[in-house]
N, C-alpha and C positions, 0 to 999 in steps of 0.2 A: 503494500500500499505505499503510496507518495503521501511526500509531509506535508500537512495542513497547509495554503496558500495564505501568505498576510494579508494580500491585497484581497482575497475573497473574503477572509474572516471579520476584515474592517468594515466591508462592504455591508456583510450581514449584522455586525455590530452595530452599525450606523442606523440601519434601517428599522432593528428593533429601540434602540434610544429615542431618535425624532418620535418614532410611533408612541410610546409612553408617555415623552414629557411636553407631546401637545395634545392631552387629554384634558378635560377637563376634570376629570377625577384627580389626575397628578397635582393641579395648579391648587385646587379645592384643599386636598390632602396636606399638600406643601405648608399653607399657610394655616389653617387649622387644629394642625398638631401642634406648633407650638403657641398655642392660645392656649389650649388643655393644658400642656406642660407647665404655662404661666402659671395658670389656675392651681393644679395640683402642687405647685412651689410655694405659690406666696400664703395657703391658709395653713401649713404645716411653722411655713417661718413666725407667721403672726402666734401661733400656740408656742413655739421653741422658744419666743423672747418671754412671753407670760411666764412658762415653767423655769426660764433662766431667772428670773427677777425673784420670782418665789424659791429658788433655790433646791429644786428639784430635779431637773436633768440638766445634764453639762451640754450646753446651747451647739459648743463645736463638733461634738461626738454627734448630735441628731444632725446637722448639715452635712457634715461628711458622710453621714449614711443616707441623708435624702438625697443629697447630689451625686452619689455612684449608684444611688437605687434610678434614678432617672433618665442616667445614662445609658446604665444595663439595659432598663427599659426598650429606651429608645434602639438600640443594638440588638437587642431580642426580636422586637415588633418590626425590621427595619428586615433582618437576614429572610425572618420568617414570609413575610407577604411579598417582598421581592423572589425569594424561591420560590412560591407557590404560584409565583405568574409565570415563571418559566415553563412550569410543568402544564397551566393551563395555555399558556402561548403552543408549547410542543403539540395539545393536544388539540386546540384548533385547527392547527396548519395540518394534522394528520384527518382530522375528520371533514375538511374540505379539498382534502387531496390536493392544497398548496406543494404541499413537501414535495409532491411527483415533478411538479414545473422545476421545484429548486435544487432538486437531486440531479438534473440536466447539465446546471453548472456549476455546482459547488457540491462537496462530498459529504456523508453526514457529520464525521466529523468537525469540518468546518464549520458545516451550520449551526453543529451545537456547541461549539466554543464562542461562534459569533453573540448568539441568542443569549449566554450567559453570560459576555463580555458587555454586550448592549445594554441590556435589563440591569446587569451589576454597576453601570455607569451612571446609566437613572437612578439609578438606588442612592448613589453616593452623590450624583447631583444633587437632590432631596436632603441627605443630611449636612448637604456643605453649604445650603440655604439656611436650614436649622442653626446651625454652629453661628452663623452669619448673625441670626436674630436675636441667639443667645449672647453674642459680643455687644452688640449692639444696647441689650437689657442689662448687661452685666455695666456698662459703661456710663448709660443714663441711671442707673441705680444703685447708691450708695448700698441700701441693704441688703441687695443682690450680690454686689461683690465680697460684702460680708461674707454673707453663706456660699458663693463659690471658692471664696477663698481657703473654706474649712479642708477643700479636694486638698490631697498631695500631691505636688506635683502634679498642676496642672498641663503643663507643656507633655510630661511625659504621657498623661493620662490621655490627652490627644492623640498625641504619637499612636499609642497601644489601641486607643478607638480604630484610629482606620487601618489597621495592621490586621486586629480581631475582626473587624467587619468583613475586609476582604477573603481573610481568609476561612471564614463563617460562614460567608454568602456561598464562595467557591465550593465548599464540601455541601451544602444541603442542595443549592441548585444544581448540581450533578446529578444528588441523587434525585432531585424532583422532574428533571429532563426525561433521564430513565425511565423515571413512571409514567410519563406523561408519552414515552415512545411504546412505551410496553401492553399499554389499558388501550383501549378506543372510546371511553365516554369518559367523563369528569366521576360520575356516579363509581363506576369501578375502581378507577384511581383512589377515591377517598376514602375505600375500605383499609387501602395499605400507607393513605396518608397518615394517619395516626401513630403507625409503627413508626414511620421514620420522624414523626416530631416528637416521641418516646424521650431522647435524649434531651432535648427542648425544655418541655416538661420536668422533667429530673431538673436541670439547671436554676428552673424559680423554683422548687422546692428547696434546693440548697442554696438558693443564693441569701435568706436570711442567717443561716449560723456561718456562713463564709463571711458575710459581712460582720459579723457578730464577733466572731476571732478570726480574722484572715489568717493568721500566724500557726492558727492548729492543725493538727495531722491532716482531718478532715479536709480542711481547705486546701491544705497543698495538694495531696494525692489525688482529689476531684478536678481540682484547675491544671494538671495533666491529660487527665480522657480527652483524647483530640472532639471527642463531639459534644463537651459541652464546657472544654476551656475556653472557647471564645466568648464565653456569657462570666464564667466565673472566676478566672486566671485576669480579665479587665476587673472585675469588680476588687478584686484584692490591689490592683494597682491602683485603683481610684481613690482606695483608703487608707492604703498603709505604704512602706517604701518595700519593695518585693526584690529580694536575691538577684541580681543580674544571670546568675545561674539556673534558677528557677523559670526566668522568662525568655532565656533562650534554647532551655531545652524543651518547655511548652510550644513555643513558635516552632520548634524542627520539628517535634512529633508530631504538631496541628500540620505542619507541610508537606510532612511523608503521606500522611493519612490524605491529605486532598490531591496530592495525585495520585495516589491508588486509587483514591474515590473515583476520580474523573477519568482513569485507566479502563477499571471495568464497569463506569457507567456507558462512556462510549460503545463500549462493546454490545450492551443491551441495546443502547440508541442505533448503531448500526443496522439489528436485525429488527428491532421494535418499529422502526417508525417507518418502514413497508408492510409492516402485518394487519390486517384489517378484518376485521367479522369475527378472528377469536380471540377468547380471551385467551393469555396465555398462564400454563401453571408456573407453580414454583421451579419443578423440574427442567422446563423447557428453558426456563430464567438463566436458569444454573449450565444449561448445555449452551447458550448465546454465548456467557462470559469465556467458553470456552475456543469460541472464534475468533480469529486473527484480526 
């Protein structure tokens, strides 16, 4: 098989990107989400301030946990929503037989890579707008500056957000792309979507103990597991100073897992994208993995 052509991938990625960012839903969610986040932040800040005056809770700790939780929520929801969008995009093209036309000028691997890159770029664009809104809010409000100042190493947290967003999105979008190619309808795929999302569900369950004790054995071990590390390791970085070796090991394990997942899912994608009418069994999909 020939190597994917960069120009074809770029064309597919550009098409996917423009198709998403030009929609009304993209604009609405890009503007609405920061408004919701501001509402969620300001109420706890007021409560935290009152509690501080009553000497009941440490405001700095509450503020740090609040901001870390917000950023983790944005990471979680963004990876989840854009990953599922990849699956829906594949299913739509497959059901309309558009894929057959696209395969005349691009390989299955090029289509999958371009789709993941284009939709991921749309997600990053949305996140970049949110960060810009946050920066304006921080600059305009002394109270908000105090709250966000409680986050450990803001520059490092922002860099970590981008790294874990890209890696987490690549991991789950590859899985969702394979699911979209393997099945024929959204209803069929949704039966297996929950299984693919179980690690992210587990991450939301573990987020509280990790934020409460970011240096505990539970926090360290779970933040090294690739399928939950984008959320849990980032939560630790946003709260405290994490040893560099732990961050590097986490990123290395996650990158290796992403590469392996993309390779395996590409094999399913290459076969499943042209399968119509028949619902594949688990044994058939395992056989697809053996195809080169």
